[in-house]
Phi, psi and omega in degrees: 000329179299312182300321177298318183284338172289322184288333175287324178293319172301320174296316175295327182287320176300316185300308186291327182292310172306317177302310179299306184301315176285338174290324184274340173268328175082013185261008190279156168292139181280337180300328182255005185285124171279130191278054173224152176298160177303319187296326184289323175296318171303322174291329186282325183269359175302316178298313181296317181293315184303317184287328176295313178299326177289323175300323176286332179272328180309317178301327172300311183291331177270357176082015176277081190297312184300322178289336184279325186259343180304307176307316184297314179295325185282335175295312182296315174306308185298319177293326176294320180291326174294311180304313178305308176309311180297324183288312182290325172294329182273334186282131180246130175239126178053043180070009178229146180288156175299311181251131180235164183260040183269150183267138181289148170268111181269357181085010180270137177271113180262001183277000000 
C-alpha cells in the first residue's frame, strides 16, 4: 500500500503541475481538459493525498518498521536510477553517449 500511495502522490503532483503549466501557457489539448480551475483541482485531490500521506505515516506510529521503510527505500532507489540514467545519457565514451534514443531492431517487418 505504501508504494501505491507514493505513486498516487507523484501522480497528483504531476497532474497539478501540468495543469498549472498549461493553464498559464494555454497550449494544452482541450480533449482531456477538466472544466474546473486549477485551485479546484488541487482542492479535489487534497483528501486523497491526505489519506495517502496517512497510510505512509501510520506504520511509523505503529512501529511496523519494514512496512514503513520499504517505500522510502524504493524512493531512494528510484531517484538513484533516474540519476544514473541521466549520467549515462550525459557520459560520452569514444565519441558516443552510453545511452542513445535509437529504436531496437526486433526483426519484424513493418512494411
